[in-house]
C-alpha positions as CSV (number, residue, x, y, z in Angstrom):
1,X,26.8,-26.6,-23.5
2,X,25.5,-25.1,-20.2
3,X,28.3,-24.9,-17.6
4,X,28.2,-27.0,-14.8
5,X,27.5,-25.7,-11.7
6,X,30.6,-26.2,-9.1
7,X,29.2,-25.8,-5.8
8,X,32.3,-24.8,-4.1
9,X,33.4,-22.8,-6.6
10,X,30.0,-20.8,-6.9
11,X,30.3,-20.1,-3.0
12,X,33.9,-18.8,-2.9
13,X,32.7,-16.4,-6.2
14,X,30.1,-15.4,-3.9
15,X,31.8,-14.8,-0.8
16,X,34.3,-12.9,-2.6
17,X,31.6,-10.6,-4.3
18,X,29.8,-10.2,-1.3
19,X,32.8,-8.9,0.6
20,X,34.0,-6.7,-2.3
21,X,30.4,-5.2,-2.7
22,X,30.3,-4.6,1.2
23,X,33.5,-3.1,1.3
24,X,32.8,-0.6,-2.0
25,X,29.3,0.3,-0.3
26,X,30.9,0.8,3.3
27,X,33.1,3.4,1.6
28,X,30.7,5.0,-0.4
29,X,28.2,4.9,2.7
30,X,31.0,6.8,4.9
31,X,31.3,9.2,2.5
32,X,27.9,10.1,2.4
33,X,27.5,9.9,6.5
34,X,30.7,12.3,6.6
35,X,29.1,14.8,4.0
36,X,25.7,14.7,5.6
37,X,27.3,15.3,9.0
38,X,24.6,15.6,11.8
39,X,21.8,15.5,9.3
40,X,18.7,14.5,11.2
41,X,15.6,13.3,10.4
42,X,13.2,16.1,9.1
43,X,11.0,17.5,12.0
44,X,8.4,20.4,12.3
45,X,8.9,23.7,10.6
46,X,6.3,26.0,11.9
47,X,6.9,28.3,15.0
48,X,4.5,30.5,16.8
49,X,5.0,33.3,14.0
50,X,4.0,31.2,11.1
51,X,1.4,30.0,12.9
52,X,0.2,33.4,13.7
53,X,0.0,34.2,10.1
54,X,-1.4,30.8,9.1
55,X,-4.5,31.3,11.5
56,X,-5.3,35.1,12.0
57,X,-7.6,36.9,14.4
58,X,-10.4,36.0,15.4
59,X,-8.3,32.8,15.9
60,X,-5.6,32.8,18.6
61,X,-2.7,30.8,18.6
62,X,-1.6,29.5,22.1
63,X,1.4,28.1,23.2
64,X,3.2,25.3,21.9
65,X,2.2,21.7,24.1
66,X,5.5,20.9,26.2
67,X,4.1,17.2,26.3
68,X,2.5,16.9,22.6
69,X,3.9,18.8,19.5
70,X,0.4,20.8,19.2
71,X,-0.6,24.5,19.7
72,X,-4.3,25.1,20.9
73,X,-6.3,27.2,19.2
74,X,-8.7,29.7,20.8
75,X,-11.7,32.0,19.4
76,X,-12.3,35.8,20.6
77,X,-15.7,35.5,21.5
78,X,-16.4,38.7,23.3
79,X,-14.7,38.8,26.5
80,X,-14.5,35.1,26.5
81,X,-12.0,32.7,24.4
82,X,-13.1,29.3,24.2
83,X,-10.7,26.4,23.0
84,X,-11.9,25.2,19.6
85,X,-9.1,22.8,18.3
86,X,-5.4,22.3,17.7
87,X,-3.1,22.6,15.0
88,X,-0.6,20.1,14.5
89,X,2.4,19.0,11.4
90,X,1.9,15.6,10.4
91,X,5.6,14.8,10.4
92,X,5.8,15.5,14.3
93,X,3.4,13.0,14.8
94,X,3.3,10.4,11.9
95,X,6.4,10.7,9.6
96,X,5.4,7.8,7.0
97,X,8.0,8.2,4.0
98,X,6.7,8.8,0.8
99,X,8.1,7.3,-2.1
100,X,11.2,9.3,-2.0
101,X,12.0,8.1,1.4
102,X,10.9,11.4,2.5
103,X,7.3,12.0,4.9
104,X,4.7,14.4,3.7
105,X,4.4,17.2,6.1
106,X,0.7,18.6,6.7
107,X,-0.5,21.6,9.0
108,X,-3.7,20.0,10.4
109,X,-6.0,22.0,12.3
110,X,-8.7,19.7,14.3
111,X,-11.6,21.3,16.2
112,X,-12.4,20.0,19.5
113,X,-15.0,17.2,17.9
114,X,-12.6,15.9,15.9
115,X,-13.3,17.4,12.6
116,X,-10.7,19.1,10.2
117,X,-10.8,23.0,10.2
118,X,-8.1,23.0,7.7
119,X,-5.7,21.1,5.9
120,X,-2.6,22.3,3.8
121,X,0.8,20.9,2.2
122,X,3.8,22.4,3.8
123,X,6.5,20.3,2.2
124,X,6.4,17.1,0.1
125,X,9.1,15.3,-2.3
126,X,7.0,12.8,-4.0
127,X,8.5,12.3,-7.5
128,X,4.9,12.3,-9.4
129,X,3.9,15.9,-7.9
130,X,7.4,17.1,-8.5
131,X,7.4,18.6,-12.0
132,X,5.4,15.9,-13.0
133,X,1.4,16.1,-12.2
134,X,2.8,19.6,-10.2
135,X,1.2,20.6,-7.0
136,X,-2.5,21.7,-7.6
137,X,-3.8,18.1,-8.0
138,X,-2.2,17.5,-4.6
139,X,-3.8,20.9,-3.5
140,X,-6.8,19.8,-4.6
141,X,-6.6,16.8,-2.8
142,X,-6.3,17.9,0.9
143,X,-9.0,20.4,0.4
144,X,-11.2,17.6,0.4
145,X,-10.8,16.7,4.0
146,X,-12.4,20.3,5.3
147,X,-15.3,19.4,7.2
148,X,-14.9,16.2,7.3
149,X,-14.7,14.2,10.8
150,X,-12.1,11.5,12.1
151,X,-15.5,9.8,12.9
152,X,-16.3,9.0,9.6
153,X,-14.5,6.5,7.3
154,X,-12.4,8.6,5.3
155,X,-12.0,6.4,1.9
156,X,-10.4,7.4,-1.1
157,X,-12.1,6.4,-4.4
158,X,-15.6,6.7,-6.2
159,X,-18.6,6.4,-4.1
160,X,-21.9,8.2,-3.3
161,X,-21.5,10.2,-0.1
162,X,-24.9,10.5,2.1
163,X,-25.3,13.5,4.3
164,X,-24.6,11.9,7.8
165,X,-23.2,8.6,6.8
166,X,-20.3,6.9,8.8
167,X,-18.5,6.8,5.3
168,X,-17.1,9.5,3.1
169,X,-15.3,9.1,-0.2
170,X,-12.8,11.6,-1.7
171,X,-11.6,11.9,-4.9
172,X,-7.8,10.5,-5.5
173,X,-5.4,11.8,-7.9
174,X,-4.9,9.7,-11.0
175,X,-1.5,8.3,-11.5
176,X,-0.8,9.2,-7.6
177,X,-3.2,6.6,-6.3
178,X,-0.2,5.2,-3.8
179,X,1.2,8.6,-2.7
180,X,-2.2,9.8,-1.9
181,X,-2.8,7.1,0.3
182,X,0.2,7.4,2.2
183,X,-0.4,11.3,2.8
184,X,-4.2,10.1,4.0
185,X,-2.5,7.4,6.2
186,X,-0.3,10.2,7.6
187,X,-2.8,12.5,7.8
188,X,-5.1,10.2,9.9
189,X,-2.3,8.9,12.2
190,X,-1.3,12.3,13.4
191,X,-4.7,13.6,13.7
192,X,-5.7,10.3,15.9
193,X,-3.1,11.0,17.9
194,X,-3.5,14.1,18.8
195,X,-7.6,13.3,19.1
196,X,-6.6,10.8,21.8
197,X,-4.0,12.6,23.7
198,X,-6.8,16.0,24.1
199,X,-10.2,14.8,23.0
200,X,-10.2,11.3,25.0
201,X,-10.8,9.9,21.5
202,X,-9.4,6.2,21.1
203,X,-7.4,7.1,24.1
204,X,-4.3,4.7,25.1
205,X,-4.5,3.1,21.9
206,X,-3.1,3.2,18.6
207,X,-6.0,2.2,16.3
208,X,-3.6,0.6,14.0
209,X,-2.1,-1.6,16.3
210,X,-5.1,-4.2,17.3
211,X,-5.9,-7.4,17.0
212,X,-7.8,-9.2,14.0
213,X,-10.5,-11.4,13.4
214,X,-9.4,-15.2,12.4
215,X,-11.1,-15.0,8.7
216,X,-11.5,-18.6,8.6
217,X,-12.4,-20.0,11.6
218,X,-15.9,-21.9,11.6
219,X,-17.7,-25.1,12.9
220,X,-21.7,-25.3,13.1
221,X,-23.0,-24.0,16.6
222,X,-26.3,-23.7,18.4
223,X,-27.3,-20.6,20.1
224,X,-26.6,-22.6,23.5
225,X,-23.4,-23.5,22.3
226,X,-22.5,-20.2,21.2
227,X,-23.7,-18.5,24.8
228,X,-21.4,-21.4,26.2
229,X,-18.3,-20.7,24.3
230,X,-19.1,-16.8,25.2
231,X,-19.4,-15.9,21.5
232,X,-22.8,-14.6,22.7
233,X,-23.0,-12.5,25.8
234,X,-26.6,-12.7,27.2
235,X,-27.6,-10.5,30.4
236,X,-31.2,-10.7,32.1
237,X,-32.3,-7.7,34.1
238,X,-34.7,-8.1,36.8
239,X,-37.3,-5.6,37.6
240,X,-35.7,-5.5,40.8
241,X,-32.2,-4.6,39.5
242,X,-33.4,-2.1,37.2
243,X,-35.6,-0.5,40.5
244,X,-32.0,-0.8,42.4
245,X,-30.5,1.5,40.1
246,X,-32.8,4.2,40.8
247,X,-32.9,4.3,44.2
248,X,-32.0,7.7,46.2
249,X,-33.5,9.6,42.8
250,X,-36.8,11.4,42.9
251,X,-38.3,8.8,40.4
252,X,-37.6,5.7,42.8
253,X,-40.8,3.5,43.2
254,X,-42.2,5.1,40.3
255,X,-42.5,1.8,38.1
256,X,-45.7,0.2,39.3
257,X,-45.6,-3.0,37.2
258,X,-41.8,-3.6,38.6
259,X,-42.9,-3.2,42.1
260,X,-45.7,-5.9,41.4
261,X,-43.2,-8.4,40.1
262,X,-39.7,-7.7,41.3
263,X,-38.2,-10.7,40.5
264,X,-39.5,-10.9,36.7
265,X,-37.5,-10.0,33.7
266,X,-37.4,-6.5,32.9
267,X,-35.1,-6.6,29.8
268,X,-32.8,-9.5,28.7
269,X,-30.1,-8.3,26.2
270,X,-27.8,-10.3,24.1
271,X,-24.9,-8.8,21.9
272,X,-21.9,-10.3,19.7
273,X,-19.5,-9.1,17.6
274,X,-21.1,-10.2,14.1
275,X,-18.1,-10.4,12.0
276,X,-16.6,-13.1,13.9
277,X,-17.4,-15.9,11.4
278,X,-18.1,-18.3,14.4
279,X,-20.8,-15.9,15.1
280,X,-22.2,-14.8,11.8
281,X,-22.3,-17.6,9.9
282,X,-24.0,-19.1,12.6
283,X,-26.6,-16.6,12.9
284,X,-27.2,-15.5,9.5
285,X,-28.1,-17.5,6.0
286,X,-24.7,-17.9,3.7
287,X,-26.3,-15.1,1.2
288,X,-26.7,-12.4,4.1
289,X,-23.4,-13.2,5.7
290,X,-21.9,-12.7,2.2
291,X,-23.7,-9.4,2.0
292,X,-22.8,-8.3,5.4
293,X,-18.9,-8.8,4.6
294,X,-19.7,-6.8,1.4
295,X,-21.0,-3.9,3.4
296,X,-18.1,-3.8,5.8
297,X,-15.0,-2.2,5.0
298,X,-11.5,-3.1,6.2
299,X,-11.2,-2.9,9.8
300,X,-14.8,-2.3,10.6
301,X,-17.0,-4.2,12.8
302,X,-20.3,-5.5,12.9
303,X,-22.1,-5.7,16.3
304,X,-25.5,-7.5,16.9
305,X,-27.6,-6.2,19.5
306,X,-30.7,-7.9,20.8
307,X,-33.3,-7.2,23.6
308,X,-36.6,-8.9,24.7
309,X,-38.8,-7.4,27.4
310,X,-40.6,-4.0,28.8
311,X,-38.4,-1.6,27.4
312,X,-37.3,-0.5,23.6
313,X,-33.4,-0.2,22.8
314,X,-34.0,1.7,20.1
315,X,-37.2,4.1,21.2
316,X,-40.2,5.2,19.0
317,X,-38.0,8.1,17.6
318,X,-35.2,6.0,16.1
319,X,-34.3,6.3,12.5
320,X,-32.8,3.8,10.5
321,X,-29.1,4.3,9.8
322,X,-29.3,6.4,12.4
323,X,-26.8,6.5,15.8
324,X,-29.2,5.3,18.7
325,X,-30.2,7.2,21.2
326,X,-30.7,4.8,24.4
327,X,-27.6,2.7,23.3
328,X,-23.7,3.3,23.7
329,X,-20.8,1.5,23.5
330,X,-17.3,2.1,25.1
331,X,-13.9,0.1,25.2
332,X,-12.0,1.3,28.1
333,X,-11.8,4.9,28.5
334,X,-12.8,5.1,24.4
335,X,-16.3,6.1,23.4
336,X,-17.1,4.1,20.2
337,X,-19.9,5.6,17.9
338,X,-22.2,2.6,16.9
339,X,-24.7,3.6,13.6
340,X,-27.2,1.1,12.1
341,X,-26.1,-0.7,9.4
342,X,-29.9,-0.6,7.8
343,X,-29.7,-4.2,6.7
344,X,-32.8,-6.0,5.8
345,X,-31.9,-9.7,5.7
346,X,-33.3,-12.1,2.9
347,X,-33.4,-15.3,5.6
348,X,-34.6,-14.4,9.2
349,X,-31.7,-14.6,11.8
350,X,-31.2,-18.4,13.2
351,X,-32.6,-17.5,16.9
352,X,-34.2,-20.0,19.5
353,X,-38.0,-20.0,19.9
354,X,-37.7,-17.4,23.0
355,X,-36.0,-14.8,21.0
356,X,-38.0,-15.0,17.8
357,X,-39.9,-11.8,18.6
358,X,-36.7,-9.8,20.0
359,X,-35.9,-6.5,18.8
360,X,-32.6,-6.4,16.7
361,X,-30.0,-4.2,14.9
362,X,-26.7,-4.8,13.6
363,X,-24.5,-1.8,14.1
364,X,-21.2,-0.8,12.2
365,X,-18.3,0.6,14.3
366,X,-15.6,2.0,11.5
367,X,-12.3,1.0,11.4
368,X,-10.5,4.4,12.3
369,X,-12.2,4.2,15.4
370,X,-9.8,1.7,16.8
371,X,-12.4,-0.8,18.1
372,X,-9.9,-3.9,19.2
373,X,-12.0,-7.4,19.2
374,X,-9.3,-8.4,21.9
375,X,-10.3,-5.9,24.6
376,X,-14.0,-6.0,26.5
377,X,-16.7,-4.1,25.4
378,X,-19.2,-2.2,27.8
379,X,-22.4,-1.9,26.0
380,X,-25.0,0.4,28.2
381,X,-28.6,0.6,27.5
382,X,-30.0,4.1,28.8
383,X,-33.5,3.7,30.9
384,X,-34.9,6.8,31.4
385,X,-38.0,7.4,34.1
386,X,-40.3,10.4,34.2
387,X,-41.7,12.5,36.5
388,X,-44.4,15.3,36.2
389,X,-46.3,16.2,33.1
390,X,-45.4,19.6,32.4
391,X,-41.5,20.4,32.6
392,X,-41.3,17.0,34.1
393,X,-38.0,15.4,35.5
394,X,-35.9,12.9,33.4
395,X,-33.7,10.8,35.1
396,X,-31.8,7.9,33.0
397,X,-29.6,4.8,34.4
398,X,-27.8,2.6,32.3
399,X,-27.9,-1.1,32.2
400,X,-24.6,-2.5,31.5
401,X,-23.3,-5.7,29.3
402,X,-19.9,-6.4,29.3
403,X,-18.6,-9.0,26.4
404,X,-15.4,-10.2,25.8
405,X,-14.2,-12.3,22.7
406,X,-12.4,-15.5,23.7
407,X,-8.7,-15.4,22.3
408,X,-9.3,-18.4,20.1
409,X,-10.9,-15.9,17.6
410,X,-8.5,-13.4,16.8
411,X,-4.8,-12.8,16.4
412,X,-3.2,-10.4,18.7
413,X,-1.8,-7.2,17.5
414,X,1.9,-7.8,17.0
415,X,2.9,-5.0,14.7
416,X,1.1,-2.1,12.8
417,X,-1.6,-3.1,10.6
418,X,-1.7,0.1,8.5
419,X,-4.3,1.0,5.8
420,X,-2.4,-0.6,3.0
421,X,-4.3,-4.0,3.4
422,X,-7.1,-2.6,2.1
423,X,-4.9,-1.5,-1.3
424,X,-4.1,-4.9,-2.0
425,X,-7.4,-6.2,-2.0
426,X,-8.7,-3.7,-4.1
427,X,-6.2,-4.5,-6.8
428,X,-6.6,-8.4,-6.3
429,X,-7.6,-8.9,-9.9
430,X,-4.6,-6.6,-11.1
431,X,-2.3,-8.4,-9.0
432,X,-3.3,-12.0,-9.9
433,X,-2.7,-11.1,-13.6
434,X,0.5,-9.6,-12.7
435,X,1.5,-12.9,-10.8
436,X,0.2,-14.7,-13.8
437,X,2.5,-12.9,-16.3
438,X,5.5,-13.6,-13.9
439,X,4.9,-17.2,-13.9
440,X,4.4,-17.3,-17.5
441,X,8.1,-15.6,-18.1
442,X,9.7,-17.7,-15.4
443,X,8.5,-20.9,-17.2
444,X,9.3,-19.6,-20.8
445,X,13.2,-19.0,-19.3
446,X,13.3,-22.2,-17.6
447,X,12.1,-23.8,-21.2
448,X,14.4,-21.5,-23.4
449,X,15.4,-24.4,-25.5
450,X,11.6,-24.8,-26.7
451,X,11.1,-21.2,-26.7
452,X,14.0,-20.7,-29.3
453,X,13.5,-23.5,-31.4
454,X,12.4,-20.8,-34.2
455,X,13.3,-17.3,-34.5
456,X,9.8,-17.0,-35.6
457,X,8.6,-18.4,-32.0
458,X,10.9,-16.5,-29.7
459,X,9.7,-13.2,-31.6
460,X,6.2,-13.7,-31.3
461,X,6.5,-14.4,-27.8
462,X,9.0,-11.9,-26.9
463,X,7.2,-9.2,-28.5
464,X,3.8,-10.2,-27.0
465,X,5.0,-10.3,-23.1
466,X,6.9,-6.7,-24.3
467,X,3.8,-5.6,-25.2
468,X,2.0,-6.9,-22.0
469,X,4.8,-5.1,-20.3
470,X,4.4,-1.7,-21.6
471,X,1.0,-1.6,-21.7
472,X,-0.6,-3.4,-18.5
473,X,2.5,-3.2,-16.2
474,X,3.9,0.1,-17.3
475,X,0.7,2.6,-18.8
476,X,-2.2,0.6,-16.7
477,X,-0.6,-0.8,-13.6
478,X,1.7,1.6,-13.1
479,X,4.6,-0.9,-12.4
480,X,7.8,0.9,-13.5
481,X,10.1,0.2,-10.9
482,X,12.9,3.1,-10.6
483,X,15.9,4.6,-8.9
484,X,13.3,6.3,-6.7
485,X,12.6,2.8,-5.0
486,X,16.4,2.7,-4.5
487,X,16.7,6.3,-3.2
488,X,13.4,6.2,-0.9
489,X,15.0,2.7,0.7
490,X,18.5,4.4,1.6
491,X,16.9,7.7,3.0
492,X,14.3,5.6,5.1
493,X,17.0,3.5,6.3
494,X,19.4,6.3,7.2
495,X,16.4,8.2,8.9
496,X,15.5,4.8,10.8
497,X,12.0,5.1,9.4
498,X,9.7,2.3,8.9
499,X,9.6,0.6,5.0
500,X,5.8,0.4,5.2
501,X,5.7,3.2,2.4
502,X,6.4,0.6,-0.1
503,X,3.3,-1.6,0.9
504,X,1.3,1.2,-0.6
505,X,2.5,0.2,-4.1
506,X,1.5,-3.6,-4.2
507,X,2.5,-3.9,-7.9
508,X,6.5,-2.4,-6.9
509,X,6.4,-4.9,-4.1
510,X,5.5,-7.7,-6.3
511,X,8.1,-7.0,-9.2
512,X,10.8,-6.1,-6.5
513,X,10.2,-9.7,-5.1
514,X,10.3,-11.3,-8.2
515,X,13.5,-9.4,-9.5
516,X,15.4,-10.2,-6.2
517,X,14.7,-14.0,-6.8
518,X,15.9,-13.8,-10.2
519,X,19.0,-12.2,-9.6
520,X,20.1,-15.4,-8.2
521,X,18.6,-17.5,-11.3
522,X,19.1,-15.5,-14.2
523,X,20.7,-12.7,-13.3
524,X,19.8,-8.5,-14.2
525,X,18.6,-9.1,-17.5
526,X,14.9,-10.7,-16.3
527,X,13.8,-7.2,-15.3
528,X,16.1,-5.2,-18.0
529,X,15.1,-7.3,-20.8
530,X,11.4,-8.6,-20.4
531,X,9.8,-6.4,-17.2
532,X,10.8,-2.7,-17.7
533,X,8.3,-0.8,-19.7
534,X,10.7,1.6,-20.6
535,X,12.9,-0.8,-21.8
536,X,10.0,-2.6,-23.9
537,X,8.9,1.0,-25.4
538,X,12.5,1.4,-26.3
539,X,12.4,-2.3,-28.0
540,X,9.3,-1.5,-30.1
541,X,11.0,2.2,-31.5
542,X,14.2,0.3,-32.2
543,X,12.7,-2.5,-34.3
544,X,10.3,0.3,-36.0
545,X,13.8,1.9,-36.7
546,X,15.3,-1.1,-38.2
547,X,12.0,-2.0,-40.3
548,X,12.1,1.7,-41.5
549,X,15.7,1.3,-42.5
550,X,17.0,3.9,-40.4
551,X,20.7,3.9,-40.4
552,X,22.1,2.1,-37.1
553,X,25.3,3.5,-35.5
554,X,27.4,0.7,-33.8
555,X,29.9,1.6,-30.8
556,X,33.0,0.3,-30.9
557,X,34.1,-2.1,-28.1
558,X,36.6,-0.1,-26.4
559,X,34.1,2.9,-26.4
560,X,31.0,0.7,-25.5
561,X,33.1,-0.8,-22.5
562,X,34.1,2.9,-21.5
563,X,30.4,4.0,-21.9
564,X,29.2,1.2,-19.8
565,X,30.9,2.6,-16.7
566,X,28.8,6.0,-16.8
567,X,25.5,4.3,-15.4
568,X,27.8,3.2,-12.1
569,X,29.0,6.5,-11.7
570,X,25.3,7.9,-12.2
571,X,24.2,5.4,-9.8
572,X,26.7,6.5,-7.0
573,X,25.8,10.3,-7.3
574,X,22.2,9.7,-7.0
575,X,22.7,7.4,-3.8
576,X,25.1,9.6,-2.4
577,X,22.8,12.8,-2.8
578,X,19.6,10.8,-1.2
579,X,22.0,10.7,1.9
580,X,22.9,14.3,1.9
581,X,20.3,16.5,0.1
582,X,16.7,15.6,-0.7
583,X,16.2,18.4,-2.6
584,X,19.8,17.4,-5.2
585,X,17.9,13.7,-5.2
586,X,14.8,14.7,-6.4
587,X,16.4,16.5,-9.4
588,X,18.9,14.1,-10.1
589,X,16.4,10.8,-10.4
590,X,15.2,13.2,-13.5
591,X,17.8,11.6,-15.2
592,X,15.6,8.5,-15.6
593,X,12.8,9.3,-18.1
594,X,10.7,6.9,-16.6
595,X,8.1,8.9,-15.0
596,X,7.5,11.1,-17.9
597,X,7.2,8.5,-20.5
598,X,5.3,5.5,-18.2
599,X,3.5,6.9,-15.5
600,X,2.4,10.3,-16.8
601,X,2.6,9.3,-20.5
602,X,4.0,12.6,-21.5
603,X,1.7,14.8,-20.0
604,X,4.5,16.9,-18.5
605,X,6.4,19.9,-18.9
606,X,8.5,20.4,-21.9
607,X,12.1,20.0,-20.7
608,X,11.4,16.5,-19.5
609,X,9.3,15.4,-22.2
610,X,12.0,16.8,-24.5
611,X,14.7,14.7,-22.7
612,X,12.4,11.7,-22.9
613,X,12.2,12.1,-26.4
614,X,15.7,12.8,-27.2
615,X,16.5,9.4,-25.2
616,X,13.8,7.2,-27.3
617,X,15.1,8.8,-30.7
618,X,18.7,8.4,-29.7
619,X,17.5,4.6,-28.6
620,X,16.5,4.2,-32.5
621,X,20.0,5.1,-34.0
622,X,21.9,3.6,-31.1
623,X,20.1,0.6,-29.8
624,X,18.9,0.8,-25.8
625,X,21.6,3.3,-25.4
626,X,20.1,4.5,-22.2
627,X,19.8,1.3,-20.9
628,X,23.2,0.4,-21.4
629,X,25.0,3.6,-20.6
630,X,22.8,5.9,-18.4
631,X,20.3,4.0,-16.6
632,X,21.1,4.3,-12.8
633,X,18.5,1.5,-12.1
634,X,20.0,-1.0,-14.5
635,X,23.4,-0.2,-12.7
636,X,22.3,-1.3,-9.5
637,X,20.2,-4.4,-11.4
638,X,23.6,-5.1,-12.9
639,X,25.5,-4.9,-9.4
640,X,22.8,-7.2,-8.0
641,X,23.0,-9.5,-11.0
642,X,26.4,-10.7,-9.9
643,X,24.6,-12.9,-7.1
644,X,23.5,-15.2,-10.1
645,X,24.8,-18.7,-9.6
646,X,25.1,-20.6,-12.9
647,X,25.7,-19.6,-16.6
648,X,22.6,-20.6,-17.9
649,X,22.6,-19.5,-21.6
650,X,24.3,-22.2,-24.0
651,X,27.3,-22.1,-25.5
652,X,29.4,-24.3,-28.0
653,X,33.1,-24.8,-28.0
654,X,33.3,-23.2,-31.2
655,X,31.5,-19.7,-30.0
656,X,34.5,-17.1,-30.4
657,X,37.0,-19.4,-31.7
658,X,36.4,-19.2,-34.7
659,X,32.7,-18.2,-34.8
660,X,31.7,-14.5,-34.0
661,X,28.3,-14.8,-35.1
662,X,26.4,-14.4,-31.9
663,X,28.7,-11.8,-30.6
664,X,28.2,-9.7,-34.0
665,X,24.7,-10.0,-33.6
666,X,24.3,-9.2,-29.8
667,X,22.9,-5.7,-30.3
668,X,23.6,-5.1,-26.5
669,X,27.3,-6.1,-27.4
670,X,27.1,-8.3,-24.4
671,X,29.1,-11.0,-26.1
672,X,32.9,-11.2,-25.7
673,X,35.2,-11.7,-28.8
674,X,36.0,-15.0,-26.8
675,X,32.6,-16.1,-26.9
676,X,31.7,-15.8,-23.5
677,X,28.5,-14.0,-22.5
678,X,28.8,-10.9,-20.3
679,X,26.0,-11.5,-17.7
680,X,26.2,-8.1,-15.9
681,X,25.3,-6.3,-19.2
682,X,23.1,-9.3,-20.8
683,X,19.2,-8.5,-21.5
684,X,18.3,-12.3,-21.5
685,X,16.9,-11.6,-25.1
686,X,17.5,-14.8,-25.8
687,X,18.7,-14.2,-29.5
688,X,21.9,-15.9,-29.0
689,X,19.9,-18.9,-27.9
690,X,18.0,-19.0,-31.3
691,X,21.2,-18.9,-33.1
692,X,22.8,-21.6,-31.3
693,X,19.5,-23.9,-31.9
694,X,19.1,-23.0,-35.5
695,X,20.6,-25.0,-38.5
696,X,20.4,-22.3,-40.4
697,X,21.8,-19.6,-38.3
698,X,24.8,-20.6,-36.4
699,X,27.9,-21.4,-38.5
700,X,28.9,-24.1,-36.7
701,X,25.7,-25.9,-37.1
702,X,25.7,-25.2,-40.7
703,X,29.3,-26.6,-41.3
704,X,27.8,-30.0,-39.8
705,X,25.0,-30.1,-41.6
706,X,27.1,-29.3,-45.0
707,X,29.6,-32.0,-44.4
708,X,26.9,-34.2,-44.0
709,X,24.2,-33.0,-47.2
710,X,26.2,-30.1,-48.9
711,X,26.1,-26.2,-48.7
712,X,23.4,-24.7,-46.5
713,X,22.7,-20.9,-46.9
714,X,23.3,-18.7,-43.8
715,X,20.2,-16.4,-43.3
716,X,20.2,-12.9,-41.5
717,X,18.7,-12.9,-38.2
718,X,15.1,-11.2,-37.8
719,X,14.5,-8.5,-35.4
720,X,13.5,-9.8,-32.0
């Protein structure tokens, strides 16, 4: 029977285990830190000399700025040397860790208009680019940034690039999607910091640290109610006000119509943040609202500008899809580019009669520009007057409309909102399928008595689920957990960096969250036995070997016990190396064949392919040999699996004394001679549960039936 839970005993055992583990980890980290000495976070490596080599004449590299780690770039132009841009290293300004825990270091040259002159990789420690895909795909990826601008919304993925569009698409790298997204975030974050400080672009505010619109806040409101709630800002300018703006200029008094009726309306302007549901859903039809949402990328803003009166807000020469000449937008000291979204509505805007013939446009501000919905917006309409026919004098004055969104409709910024949010939404379908698979696995493990009622039922379910693990989680969704996750975590903690880099790989985050919870319920075997793609590949090959009657080698109990210690040593060496040397850590993690066989599907240089194939071939004669004896991730799982709170696999009083059926049939050698299950080494395959439930496989049950009905034959267990 399943052991009953003694709460006090569990608490004492858990406390003891935690105390012992803490002491061991403390000694390990103390040793590593002592070896590391005064190792600090990696910083920029470029010197003035190396910069001069990177940017030869006619470009002149100035002295490094004393306030910001950038070098100004000048260009020799006859006797003049105008400033043309800045060059800097991303690691100095945006050290976002990659999956090794160490940031990319990019050399970025940005011209004075926010356009990328050059982007080069100085250093990187991404596992997928180290002896994996190689660095060539990475170099080709960063080449795409040349000529692009910070004023564009740079997106990774398939998309059509139109000349002058605010959105631009660059091709990602297959099997390295999360890594190049981290690179993209590093590049943009570092570049925006320089643009803010040196070019007035997004000055004073991090575009990743802004308020977010509440997406679900909505109720029906009339036009007047929207104005009363300050969701629409309406400003009426009289002829007299406009004339006052031109007082003292040469064009003062030239507006005869205005002079005839000074109190009459010159222009009425209405502005609003249309992507606020309370505004957009009240002014647009449901179909147009859905269309608008589909046109906006995460972080983008849609602004409605409407006017009626004597003056066009666009002008006769306005081109659809372009940036308007007469309208500008500013937030604080930050000028924001607004571009016409060129939207044709299926249903007219819901406007009062007075605005039925008003001129209106919907403009977009891209996410990287850093518009903060919680801060006031200043719209300016440029009114131009001319004097003289030929070579006439043109003088312009601005009509200002200030708009502030009430705080009810947004969530104030509390932490960095990085671009990983869009990755999660882009992969919503895949993540939903993963979650459904995890729910199914949880149900199966909780309903083990039903699942293992027959060996056939267990075999069909297990093989089907392992196929899902290998094909979907592993080869398709790239969800293979790895020791690299642990070394990256350790490295980030030591260098006091954010752990946000994990969020760029949502499959990994969800799998780790699930596995961490299951440590308390079922132990380490949930991942190692069911969710590890490489483990699934090994099991299929091992079963094929048995089907082909390839001789199997059984390791003696004593040797098995000693060999299982080896994986803990491998784990310790790798963790220490992660603290001491990134380069050594990069090499040592290659003991895992996961990157070769799952991430890159054997598309790699021959030494790594040979190592992975050797382990798979060994598995065909010594069952799950890598998992049991060498896997550093498995060692970490085994340590954390000790958090399990109960013994959940059923046992009988006869198990081990005298019956040895389950112990002899356990291919993981995780059942002791006493009949007790070693949960630390158990992979939860449930074969022993199927045996225990079977009247033709479980010896005690067979003897019970024999005493009642006669001799019952003992059948061998079929391959699971």
